[in-house]
MARFISE-181306 format. One record per residue (C-alpha): residue number from 1; residue in three letters; chain; x, y, z. Coordinates in nm, 2 decimals, padded with zeros to 4 digits, always signed. Layout:
REM residues N
[dovex NUM,'Ala','A',[X,Y,Z]]
...
REM end
This chain:
REM residues 382
[dovex 1,'Met','A',[+12.33,+09.48,+14.33]]
[dovex 2,'Ser','A',[+12.07,+09.62,+14.54]]
[dovex 3,'Leu','A',[+12.03,+10.02,+14.60]]
[dovex 4,'Val','A',[+11.80,+10.24,+14.82]]
[dovex 5,'Val','A',[+11.80,+10.62,+14.74]]
[dovex 6,'His','A',[+11.57,+10.79,+15.04]]
[dovex 7,'Ser','A',[+11.50,+11.08,+15.16]]
[dovex 8,'Ala','A',[+11.38,+11.25,+14.83]]
[dovex 9,'Arg','A',[+11.12,+11.41,+14.64]]
[dovex 10,'Val','A',[+11.05,+11.14,+14.42]]
[dovex 11,'Val','A',[+10.89,+11.24,+14.10]]
[dovex 12,'Thr','A',[+10.74,+10.98,+13.91]]
[dovex 13,'Gly','A',[+10.38,+10.90,+13.70]]
[dovex 14,'Gly','A',[+10.28,+11.25,+13.72]]
[dovex 15,'Thr','A',[+10.30,+11.28,+14.08]]
[dovex 16,'Ala','A',[+10.57,+11.39,+14.34]]
[dovex 17,'Val','A',[+10.57,+11.27,+14.67]]
[dovex 18,'Asp','A',[+10.82,+11.39,+14.96]]
[dovex 19,'Asp','A',[+11.00,+11.18,+15.21]]
[dovex 20,'Ala','A',[+11.04,+10.88,+14.97]]
[dovex 21,'Trp','A',[+11.26,+10.60,+14.89]]
[dovex 22,'Val','A',[+11.31,+10.37,+14.58]]
[dovex 23,'His','A',[+11.50,+10.02,+14.61]]
[dovex 24,'Val','A',[+11.64,+09.89,+14.29]]
[dovex 25,'Asp','A',[+11.75,+09.51,+14.28]]
[dovex 26,'Asp','A',[+11.90,+09.32,+14.03]]
[dovex 27,'Gly','A',[+11.87,+09.62,+13.79]]
[dovex 28,'Arg','A',[+11.48,+09.66,+13.83]]
[dovex 29,'Ile','A',[+11.28,+09.88,+14.09]]
[dovex 30,'Ala','A',[+11.19,+09.63,+14.37]]
[dovex 31,'Ala','A',[+11.01,+09.86,+14.57]]
[dovex 32,'Ser','A',[+10.91,+10.23,+14.70]]
[dovex 33,'Gly','A',[+10.75,+10.41,+14.99]]
[dovex 34,'Thr','A',[+10.79,+10.70,+15.22]]
[dovex 35,'Gly','A',[+10.92,+10.74,+15.54]]
[dovex 36,'Ala','A',[+11.18,+10.54,+15.70]]
[dovex 37,'Gly','A',[+11.08,+10.20,+15.54]]
[dovex 38,'Trp','A',[+11.38,+10.16,+15.36]]
[dovex 39,'Arg','A',[+11.54,+10.10,+15.68]]
[dovex 40,'Ala','A',[+11.40,+09.72,+15.69]]
[dovex 41,'Ile','A',[+11.57,+09.70,+15.33]]
[dovex 42,'Ala','A',[+11.95,+09.49,+15.35]]
[dovex 43,'Ala','A',[+12.08,+09.70,+15.05]]
[dovex 44,'Gly','A',[+12.42,+09.67,+14.95]]
[dovex 45,'Val','A',[+12.44,+10.06,+14.88]]
[dovex 46,'Val','A',[+12.22,+10.30,+15.05]]
[dovex 47,'Val','A',[+12.21,+10.68,+14.94]]
[dovex 48,'Asp','A',[+12.09,+10.96,+15.15]]
[dovex 49,'Ala','A',[+11.95,+11.19,+14.88]]
[dovex 50,'Ala','A',[+11.98,+11.51,+15.11]]
[dovex 51,'Asp','A',[+12.32,+11.44,+15.19]]
[dovex 52,'Ala','A',[+12.43,+11.37,+14.80]]
[dovex 53,'Ala','A',[+12.22,+11.63,+14.65]]
[dovex 54,'Gly','A',[+12.13,+11.87,+14.94]]
[dovex 55,'Pro','A',[+11.78,+11.98,+15.08]]
[dovex 56,'Gly','A',[+11.49,+11.93,+14.82]]
[dovex 57,'Ala','A',[+11.67,+11.67,+14.66]]
[dovex 58,'Val','A',[+11.44,+11.52,+14.37]]
[dovex 59,'Leu','A',[+11.48,+11.18,+14.23]]
[dovex 60,'Thr','A',[+11.30,+11.09,+13.91]]
[dovex 61,'Pro','A',[+11.34,+10.80,+13.65]]
[dovex 62,'Gly','A',[+11.59,+10.82,+13.41]]
[dovex 63,'Phe','A',[+11.53,+11.04,+13.13]]
[dovex 64,'Val','A',[+11.46,+10.87,+12.75]]
[dovex 65,'Asp','A',[+11.54,+11.11,+12.48]]
[dovex 66,'Ile','A',[+11.39,+10.96,+12.17]]
[dovex 67,'His','A',[+11.52,+11.22,+11.91]]
[dovex 68,'Gly','A',[+11.91,+11.27,+11.92]]
[dovex 69,'His','A',[+12.21,+11.30,+11.64]]
[dovex 70,'Gly','A',[+12.49,+11.32,+11.93]]
[dovex 71,'Gly','A',[+12.69,+11.52,+12.16]]
[dovex 72,'Gly','A',[+13.06,+11.58,+12.29]]
[dovex 73,'Gly','A',[+13.15,+11.62,+11.97]]
[dovex 74,'His','A',[+13.07,+11.30,+11.82]]
[dovex 75,'Ala','A',[+12.74,+11.26,+11.60]]
[dovex 76,'Tyr','A',[+12.58,+10.93,+11.60]]
[dovex 77,'Asp','A',[+12.59,+10.89,+11.22]]
[dovex 78,'Asp','A',[+12.98,+10.84,+11.26]]
[dovex 79,'Gly','A',[+12.94,+10.49,+11.38]]
[dovex 80,'Val','A',[+12.97,+10.31,+11.73]]
[dovex 81,'Thr','A',[+13.24,+10.45,+11.84]]
[dovex 82,'Ala','A',[+13.09,+10.77,+11.79]]
[dovex 83,'Ile','A',[+12.77,+10.66,+11.95]]
[dovex 84,'Arg','A',[+12.87,+10.52,+12.27]]
[dovex 85,'Ala','A',[+13.11,+10.85,+12.33]]
[dovex 86,'Ala','A',[+12.80,+11.07,+12.26]]
[dovex 87,'Arg','A',[+12.60,+10.88,+12.50]]
[dovex 88,'Ala','A',[+12.84,+10.90,+12.73]]
[dovex 89,'Leu','A',[+12.81,+11.29,+12.74]]
[dovex 90,'His','A',[+12.40,+11.29,+12.75]]
[dovex 91,'Arg','A',[+12.41,+10.99,+13.01]]
[dovex 92,'Val','A',[+12.55,+11.27,+13.27]]
[dovex 93,'His','A',[+12.31,+11.49,+13.21]]
[dovex 94,'Gly','A',[+12.03,+11.21,+13.30]]
[dovex 95,'Thr','A',[+11.97,+11.01,+12.98]]
[dovex 96,'Thr','A',[+11.99,+10.69,+13.08]]
[dovex 97,'Arg','A',[+11.84,+10.55,+12.76]]
[dovex 98,'Ala','A',[+11.80,+10.69,+12.37]]
[dovex 99,'Val','A',[+11.71,+10.61,+12.06]]
[dovex 100,'Val','A',[+11.98,+10.70,+11.79]]
[dovex 101,'Ser','A',[+11.89,+10.92,+11.50]]
[dovex 102,'Leu','A',[+12.01,+10.91,+11.16]]
[dovex 103,'Val','A',[+12.00,+11.20,+10.91]]
[dovex 104,'Thr','A',[+11.90,+11.17,+10.54]]
[dovex 105,'Ala','A',[+12.21,+11.01,+10.35]]
[dovex 106,'Pro','A',[+12.24,+10.81,+10.09]]
[dovex 107,'Leu','A',[+12.04,+10.46,+10.08]]
[dovex 108,'Asp','A',[+12.35,+10.22,+10.14]]
[dovex 109,'Leu','A',[+12.52,+10.45,+10.41]]
[dovex 110,'Leu','A',[+12.15,+10.46,+10.58]]
[dovex 111,'Leu','A',[+12.13,+10.06,+10.56]]
[dovex 112,'Val','A',[+12.50,+10.02,+10.71]]
[dovex 113,'Arg','A',[+12.43,+10.27,+11.03]]
[dovex 114,'Val','A',[+12.05,+10.08,+11.07]]
[dovex 115,'Arg','A',[+12.26,+09.71,+11.08]]
[dovex 116,'Ala','A',[+12.51,+09.90,+11.31]]
[dovex 117,'Ile','A',[+12.27,+10.05,+11.54]]
[dovex 118,'Ala','A',[+12.09,+09.70,+11.56]]
[dovex 119,'Glu','A',[+12.40,+09.53,+11.68]]
[dovex 120,'Leu','A',[+12.49,+09.82,+11.93]]
[dovex 121,'Ala','A',[+12.13,+09.76,+12.08]]
[dovex 122,'Arg','A',[+12.19,+09.42,+12.13]]
[dovex 123,'Thr','A',[+12.53,+09.47,+12.35]]
[dovex 124,'Asp','A',[+12.44,+09.82,+12.50]]
[dovex 125,'Pro','A',[+12.11,+09.83,+12.66]]
[dovex 126,'Asp','A',[+12.11,+10.21,+12.69]]
[dovex 127,'Val','A',[+12.09,+10.21,+12.29]]
[dovex 128,'Leu','A',[+11.72,+10.15,+12.23]]
[dovex 129,'Gly','A',[+11.72,+10.13,+11.85]]
[dovex 130,'Ser','A',[+11.72,+10.39,+11.56]]
[dovex 131,'His','A',[+11.50,+10.65,+11.44]]
[dovex 132,'Leu','A',[+11.49,+10.72,+11.07]]
[dovex 133,'Glu','A',[+11.47,+11.11,+11.02]]
[dovex 134,'Gly','A',[+11.44,+11.09,+10.60]]
[dovex 135,'Pro','A',[+11.49,+11.04,+10.40]]
[dovex 136,'Phe','A',[+11.09,+11.06,+10.33]]
[dovex 137,'Leu','A',[+11.04,+11.41,+10.40]]
[dovex 138,'Asp','A',[+10.90,+11.75,+10.20]]
[dovex 139,'Ala','A',[+11.16,+11.90,+10.07]]
[dovex 140,'Ala','A',[+11.04,+12.25,+10.13]]
[dovex 141,'His','A',[+11.03,+12.15,+10.53]]
[dovex 142,'Lys','A',[+11.36,+11.97,+10.48]]
[dovex 143,'Gly','A',[+11.58,+12.16,+10.77]]
[dovex 144,'Ala','A',[+11.92,+12.05,+10.79]]
[dovex 145,'His','A',[+11.89,+11.73,+10.56]]
[dovex 146,'Asp','A',[+12.03,+11.71,+10.19]]
[dovex 147,'Ala','A',[+11.75,+11.79,+09.93]]
[dovex 148,'Ala','A',[+11.92,+11.57,+09.70]]
[dovex 149,'Leu','A',[+11.88,+11.27,+09.90]]
[dovex 150,'Leu','A',[+11.50,+11.33,+09.98]]
[dovex 151,'Arg','A',[+11.26,+11.09,+09.82]]
[dovex 152,'Glu','A',[+10.92,+10.92,+09.83]]
[dovex 153,'Pro','A',[+10.86,+10.63,+10.06]]
[dovex 154,'Asp','A',[+10.90,+10.35,+09.83]]
[dovex 155,'Ala','A',[+11.04,+10.01,+09.87]]
[dovex 156,'Asp','A',[+11.32,+10.11,+10.01]]
[dovex 157,'Leu','A',[+11.12,+10.19,+10.34]]
[dovex 158,'Asp','A',[+11.12,+09.84,+10.39]]
[dovex 159,'Arg','A',[+11.46,+09.74,+10.30]]
[dovex 160,'Leu','A',[+11.56,+10.00,+10.59]]
[dovex 161,'Leu','A',[+11.32,+09.83,+10.83]]
[dovex 162,'Glu','A',[+11.42,+09.50,+10.75]]
[dovex 163,'Ala','A',[+11.77,+09.58,+10.82]]
[dovex 164,'Gly','A',[+11.67,+09.70,+11.14]]
[dovex 165,'Ala','A',[+11.55,+09.37,+11.25]]
[dovex 166,'Gly','A',[+11.33,+09.53,+11.50]]
[dovex 167,'Thr','A',[+11.54,+09.80,+11.62]]
[dovex 168,'Val','A',[+11.41,+10.09,+11.42]]
[dovex 169,'Arg','A',[+11.20,+10.24,+11.71]]
[dovex 170,'Gln','A',[+11.06,+10.55,+11.47]]
[dovex 171,'Val','A',[+11.03,+10.70,+11.15]]
[dovex 172,'Thr','A',[+10.99,+11.01,+11.04]]
[dovex 173,'Leu','A',[+10.79,+11.09,+10.69]]
[dovex 174,'Ala','A',[+10.57,+11.35,+10.55]]
[dovex 175,'Pro','A',[+10.24,+11.19,+10.48]]
[dovex 176,'Glu','A',[+10.17,+11.40,+10.16]]
[dovex 177,'Leu','A',[+10.39,+11.23,+09.97]]
[dovex 178,'Pro','A',[+10.28,+10.96,+09.74]]
[dovex 179,'Gly','A',[+10.23,+10.65,+09.91]]
[dovex 180,'Gly','A',[+10.31,+10.84,+10.27]]
[dovex 181,'Leu','A',[+09.95,+10.70,+10.40]]
[dovex 182,'Asp','A',[+10.08,+10.34,+10.29]]
[dovex 183,'Ala','A',[+10.40,+10.42,+10.47]]
[dovex 184,'Val','A',[+10.27,+10.48,+10.78]]
[dovex 185,'Arg','A',[+10.09,+10.18,+10.78]]
[dovex 186,'Arg','A',[+10.41,+10.00,+10.67]]
[dovex 187,'Val','A',[+10.59,+10.13,+10.97]]
[dovex 188,'Val','A',[+10.34,+10.05,+11.22]]
[dovex 189,'Ala','A',[+10.34,+09.71,+11.08]]
[dovex 190,'Ala','A',[+10.69,+09.67,+11.14]]
[dovex 191,'Gly','A',[+10.66,+09.71,+11.49]]
[dovex 192,'Ala','A',[+10.81,+10.10,+11.49]]
[dovex 193,'Ala','A',[+10.62,+10.40,+11.55]]
[dovex 194,'Ala','A',[+10.54,+10.62,+11.29]]
[dovex 195,'Ala','A',[+10.62,+11.02,+11.33]]
[dovex 196,'Val','A',[+10.47,+11.28,+11.13]]
[dovex 197,'Gly','A',[+10.76,+11.55,+11.04]]
[dovex 198,'His','A',[+10.92,+11.76,+10.80]]
[dovex 199,'Thr','A',[+10.63,+11.78,+10.63]]
[dovex 200,'Ala','A',[+10.37,+12.04,+10.43]]
[dovex 201,'Ala','A',[+10.06,+11.84,+10.54]]
[dovex 202,'Asp','A',[+09.73,+12.04,+10.64]]
[dovex 203,'Ala','A',[+09.53,+11.97,+10.95]]
[dovex 204,'Ala','A',[+09.32,+11.72,+10.73]]
[dovex 205,'Thr','A',[+09.63,+11.54,+10.60]]
[dovex 206,'Ala','A',[+09.82,+11.50,+10.90]]
[dovex 207,'Ala','A',[+09.48,+11.37,+11.10]]
[dovex 208,'Ala','A',[+09.46,+11.08,+10.84]]
[dovex 209,'Ala','A',[+09.82,+11.02,+10.90]]
[dovex 210,'Phe','A',[+09.74,+10.95,+11.27]]
[dovex 211,'Asp','A',[+09.40,+10.76,+11.17]]
[dovex 212,'Ala','A',[+09.66,+10.54,+10.97]]
[dovex 213,'Gly','A',[+09.85,+10.48,+11.27]]
[dovex 214,'Ala','A',[+10.14,+10.74,+11.29]]
[dovex 215,'Thr','A',[+10.15,+10.85,+11.70]]
[dovex 216,'Ile','A',[+10.42,+11.10,+11.71]]
[dovex 217,'Leu','A',[+10.47,+11.47,+11.60]]
[dovex 218,'Thr','A',[+10.80,+11.49,+11.53]]
[dovex 219,'His','A',[+11.01,+11.83,+11.70]]
[dovex 220,'Ala','A',[+10.62,+12.06,+11.69]]
[dovex 221,'Phe','A',[+10.61,+12.36,+11.52]]
[dovex 222,'Asn','A',[+10.95,+12.30,+11.36]]
[dovex 223,'Ala','A',[+10.99,+12.21,+10.97]]
[dovex 224,'Met','A',[+10.61,+12.23,+10.90]]
[dovex 225,'Pro','A',[+10.34,+12.46,+10.87]]
[dovex 226,'Gly','A',[+10.24,+12.66,+11.19]]
[dovex 227,'Leu','A',[+09.95,+12.68,+11.38]]
[dovex 228,'His','A',[+09.69,+12.93,+11.24]]
[dovex 229,'His','A',[+09.37,+13.03,+11.37]]
[dovex 230,'Arg','A',[+09.19,+12.93,+11.05]]
[dovex 231,'Leu','A',[+09.48,+12.66,+10.94]]
[dovex 232,'Pro','A',[+09.52,+12.46,+11.26]]
[dovex 233,'Gly','A',[+09.80,+12.21,+11.05]]
[dovex 234,'Pro','A',[+09.95,+11.93,+11.22]]
[dovex 235,'Val','A',[+10.01,+12.08,+11.51]]
[dovex 236,'Gly','A',[+09.63,+12.14,+11.56]]
[dovex 237,'Ala','A',[+09.55,+11.79,+11.43]]
[dovex 238,'Ala','A',[+09.82,+11.64,+11.69]]
[dovex 239,'Leu','A',[+09.66,+11.84,+11.98]]
[dovex 240,'Gly','A',[+09.30,+11.73,+11.91]]
[dovex 241,'Asp','A',[+09.41,+11.37,+11.88]]
[dovex 242,'Asp','A',[+09.46,+11.19,+12.19]]
[dovex 243,'Arg','A',[+09.68,+10.92,+12.05]]
[dovex 244,'Val','A',[+09.97,+11.12,+11.94]]
[dovex 245,'Thr','A',[+10.28,+11.25,+12.14]]
[dovex 246,'Leu','A',[+10.41,+11.56,+12.04]]
[dovex 247,'Glu','A',[+10.80,+11.60,+12.09]]
[dovex 248,'Ala','A',[+10.90,+11.94,+12.20]]
[dovex 249,'Ile','A',[+11.26,+12.08,+12.19]]
[dovex 250,'Ala','A',[+11.30,+12.33,+12.52]]
[dovex 251,'Asp','A',[+11.61,+12.48,+12.43]]
[dovex 252,'Gly','A',[+11.45,+12.84,+12.38]]
[dovex 253,'Val','A',[+11.56,+12.86,+12.05]]
[dovex 254,'His','A',[+11.34,+12.57,+11.89]]
[dovex 255,'Leu','A',[+11.04,+12.68,+12.05]]
[dovex 256,'His','A',[+10.95,+13.00,+12.31]]
[dovex 257,'Pro','A',[+10.95,+12.88,+12.65]]
[dovex 258,'Glu','A',[+10.57,+13.00,+12.64]]
[dovex 259,'Ile','A',[+10.51,+12.78,+12.36]]
[dovex 260,'Val','A',[+10.68,+12.49,+12.57]]
[dovex 261,'Arg','A',[+10.43,+12.57,+12.85]]
[dovex 262,'Met','A',[+10.11,+12.58,+12.64]]
[dovex 263,'Leu','A',[+10.19,+12.23,+12.46]]
[dovex 264,'Ala','A',[+10.21,+12.10,+12.80]]
[dovex 265,'Ala','A',[+09.88,+12.24,+12.88]]
[dovex 266,'Ala','A',[+09.71,+12.12,+12.59]]
[dovex 267,'Ala','A',[+09.80,+11.78,+12.57]]
[dovex 268,'Pro','A',[+09.88,+11.65,+12.92]]
[dovex 269,'Gly','A',[+10.10,+11.36,+12.95]]
[dovex 270,'Arg','A',[+10.15,+11.38,+12.55]]
[dovex 271,'Ile','A',[+10.43,+11.56,+12.57]]
[dovex 272,'Ala','A',[+10.79,+11.42,+12.49]]
[dovex 273,'Leu','A',[+11.09,+11.67,+12.56]]
[dovex 274,'Val','A',[+11.36,+11.56,+12.35]]
[dovex 275,'Thr','A',[+11.69,+11.70,+12.23]]
[dovex 276,'Asp','A',[+11.73,+11.67,+11.87]]
[dovex 277,'Ala','A',[+12.08,+11.74,+11.99]]
[dovex 278,'Met','A',[+12.38,+11.74,+11.75]]
[dovex 279,'Ala','A',[+12.78,+11.67,+11.80]]
[dovex 280,'Ala','A',[+12.81,+11.99,+11.95]]
[dovex 281,'Ala','A',[+12.60,+11.93,+12.26]]
[dovex 282,'Gly','A',[+12.82,+11.97,+12.57]]
[dovex 283,'Ala','A',[+13.08,+12.06,+12.34]]
[dovex 284,'Ala','A',[+13.25,+12.40,+12.22]]
[dovex 285,'Asp','A',[+13.12,+12.66,+11.96]]
[dovex 286,'Gly','A',[+13.27,+12.55,+11.61]]
[dovex 287,'Asp','A',[+13.23,+12.41,+11.26]]
[dovex 288,'Tyr','A',[+13.04,+12.02,+11.27]]
[dovex 289,'Ala','A',[+12.86,+11.84,+11.02]]
[dovex 290,'Leu','A',[+12.53,+11.71,+11.04]]
[dovex 291,'Gly','A',[+12.51,+11.41,+10.78]]
[dovex 292,'Ser','A',[+12.63,+11.55,+10.44]]
[dovex 293,'Leu','A',[+12.60,+11.95,+10.53]]
[dovex 294,'Ala','A',[+12.84,+12.19,+10.68]]
[dovex 295,'Ile','A',[+12.69,+12.31,+11.06]]
[dovex 296,'Ala','A',[+12.79,+12.63,+11.23]]
[dovex 297,'Val','A',[+12.75,+12.67,+11.57]]
[dovex 298,'Arg','A',[+12.79,+12.99,+11.73]]
[dovex 299,'Asp','A',[+12.68,+13.07,+12.11]]
[dovex 300,'Gly','A',[+12.53,+12.76,+12.14]]
[dovex 301,'Val','A',[+12.31,+12.75,+11.86]]
[dovex 302,'Ala','A',[+12.35,+12.54,+11.55]]
[dovex 303,'Arg','A',[+12.26,+12.64,+11.21]]
[dovex 304,'Leu','A',[+12.33,+12.53,+10.88]]
[dovex 305,'Ala','A',[+12.65,+12.71,+10.77]]
[dovex 306,'Gly','A',[+12.60,+13.03,+10.60]]
[dovex 307,'Thr','A',[+12.20,+13.02,+10.68]]
[dovex 308,'Asp','A',[+11.95,+13.11,+10.95]]
[dovex 309,'Thr','A',[+11.81,+12.77,+10.92]]
[dovex 310,'Ile','A',[+11.81,+12.58,+11.26]]
[dovex 311,'Ala','A',[+12.05,+12.23,+11.23]]
[dovex 312,'Gly','A',[+11.93,+12.03,+11.52]]
[dovex 313,'Ser','A',[+12.03,+12.18,+11.88]]
[dovex 314,'Thr','A',[+12.34,+12.18,+12.13]]
[dovex 315,'Leu','A',[+12.04,+12.08,+12.44]]
[dovex 316,'Thr','A',[+12.07,+11.81,+12.72]]
[dovex 317,'Gln','A',[+11.77,+11.69,+12.86]]
[dovex 318,'Asp','A',[+11.82,+11.78,+13.18]]
[dovex 319,'Ala','A',[+11.84,+12.17,+13.07]]
[dovex 320,'Ala','A',[+11.53,+12.09,+12.89]]
[dovex 321,'Leu','A',[+11.40,+12.02,+13.23]]
[dovex 322,'Arg','A',[+11.50,+12.33,+13.40]]
[dovex 323,'Thr','A',[+11.38,+12.52,+13.07]]
[dovex 324,'Ala','A',[+11.05,+12.36,+13.11]]
[dovex 325,'Val','A',[+10.96,+12.41,+13.47]]
[dovex 326,'Ala','A',[+11.09,+12.77,+13.44]]
[dovex 327,'Ala','A',[+10.84,+12.82,+13.18]]
[dovex 328,'Gly','A',[+10.57,+12.73,+13.39]]
[dovex 329,'Val','A',[+10.55,+12.35,+13.32]]
[dovex 330,'Pro','A',[+10.47,+12.14,+13.65]]
[dovex 331,'Leu','A',[+10.77,+11.98,+13.78]]
[dovex 332,'Ala','A',[+10.60,+11.62,+13.78]]
[dovex 333,'Ala','A',[+10.47,+11.68,+13.41]]
[dovex 334,'Ala','A',[+10.79,+11.78,+13.27]]
[dovex 335,'Val','A',[+10.93,+11.48,+13.43]]
[dovex 336,'His','A',[+10.67,+11.26,+13.25]]
[dovex 337,'Ala','A',[+10.76,+11.44,+12.93]]
[dovex 338,'Leu','A',[+11.13,+11.34,+12.97]]
[dovex 339,'Thr','A',[+11.04,+10.96,+13.10]]
[dovex 340,'Glu','A',[+10.74,+10.77,+13.07]]
[dovex 341,'Ala','A',[+10.56,+10.98,+12.76]]
[dovex 342,'Pro','A',[+10.89,+10.87,+12.52]]
[dovex 343,'Ala','A',[+10.93,+10.54,+12.68]]
[dovex 344,'Arg','A',[+10.54,+10.49,+12.62]]
[dovex 345,'Val','A',[+10.53,+10.60,+12.26]]
[dovex 346,'Ile','A',[+10.83,+10.39,+12.15]]
[dovex 347,'Gly','A',[+10.69,+10.05,+12.30]]
[dovex 348,'Arg','A',[+10.88,+10.05,+12.61]]
[dovex 349,'Pro','A',[+10.64,+10.08,+12.88]]
[dovex 350,'Asp','A',[+10.93,+09.94,+13.15]]
[dovex 351,'Leu','A',[+11.15,+10.26,+13.10]]
[dovex 352,'Gly','A',[+11.07,+10.60,+13.23]]
[dovex 353,'Arg','A',[+10.88,+10.50,+13.57]]
[dovex 354,'Leu','A',[+10.95,+10.42,+13.92]]
[dovex 355,'Ala','A',[+10.75,+10.12,+13.95]]
[dovex 356,'Pro','A',[+10.81,+09.75,+14.04]]
[dovex 357,'Gly','A',[+10.95,+09.56,+13.80]]
[dovex 358,'Ala','A',[+11.07,+09.87,+13.55]]
[dovex 359,'Ala','A',[+11.38,+09.91,+13.49]]
[dovex 360,'Gly','A',[+11.60,+10.06,+13.78]]
[dovex 361,'Asp','A',[+11.70,+10.37,+13.59]]
[dovex 362,'Leu','A',[+11.71,+10.67,+13.85]]
[dovex 363,'Val','A',[+11.83,+11.05,+13.83]]
[dovex 364,'Leu','A',[+11.92,+11.23,+14.14]]
[dovex 365,'Leu','A',[+11.88,+11.60,+14.10]]
[dovex 366,'Thr','A',[+11.94,+11.92,+14.35]]
[dovex 367,'Ala','A',[+11.66,+12.13,+14.41]]
[dovex 368,'Gly','A',[+11.79,+12.34,+14.15]]
[dovex 369,'Leu','A',[+11.72,+12.05,+13.89]]
[dovex 370,'Ala','A',[+12.12,+11.98,+13.85]]
[dovex 371,'Val','A',[+12.24,+11.62,+13.80]]
[dovex 372,'Ser','A',[+12.38,+11.48,+14.12]]
[dovex 373,'Gly','A',[+12.38,+11.12,+14.07]]
[dovex 374,'Val','A',[+12.27,+10.86,+13.73]]
[dovex 375,'Trp','A',[+12.17,+10.52,+13.80]]
[dovex 376,'Thr','A',[+12.12,+10.26,+13.50]]
[dovex 377,'Ala','A',[+11.98,+09.93,+13.59]]
[dovex 378,'Gly','A',[+12.07,+10.06,+13.96]]
[dovex 379,'Val','A',[+12.48,+10.08,+13.83]]
[dovex 380,'Arg','A',[+12.60,+10.44,+13.90]]
[dovex 381,'His','A',[+12.77,+10.64,+13.64]]
[dovex 382,'Val','A',[+12.78,+11.00,+13.81]]
REM end
């Protein structure tokens, strides 16, 4: 399969180039350039971006979501069929690859789910593996997790990592729990990214976790102490550490848009725009479940039923892009936060870039940043 998309504003690697083209061959980026150089390529499929998406068309790498729980009415916790259905919803919104996030559940059930995702990752390349968001969390910052199932990171952490057979990409944990810092080291030794989140940690404890190898702050500001002028907390520690990528949920609910702009300015190249989407993303308001908990979605906002606690989002990554850009984040920086930054932090530098040898995942957007076309490894979905 040989594909050329031309006459677009190509945004990748933190830069934007006008009147540019990208060539995908055999599922990989083969070349890119500007002007009419694409005419010398004998491609099987040629797409004029200006015709397909209108004047000012934008071409980016495929989006990578490292934190999401479902969409299209389907929860990732419900098995392979539900994962594929939810992925289909997010794919048409530009997310060509995703880590499947699992909420806190009984250990035996988590083991089954991690093994199932490991098998799926071998057959469905758009599924990058699993993210364990729990059960090793602080009960006072549990968010939409079942407090009765939370636990300290004991030997069962190793059982979960082993069940993933190398496909557990991320583990969120509270480093202040007994054994928390050692757990960070074990996660990293297993080849996964350790993330600080759902935590009561102060800045010193968060910094100790980063020194132990943690490289992600899970949904910055949410389910953790805030950023105070005398108590910088986990966010302050993460902003000051170039090794750390900060997840941000740009839905206008989890974070005010101005906070998204401030994060991008304070930690350039280290923001990952994630969805934290639950089943209601791309679906109607109504009553849902997130793990064992009842969720009420009203006006597109998901909350634990009968409470004001936010329970994931109904966000898609194209909407996150529009929110970030409208807030003042430069387009190139916002695209980087949807592509290269999340791919890099989970150890997949072959994704999220339009450079020779990288995966041929493309998203074509209108000038208003609405999705017009999506390709995974050169195969068109939209």
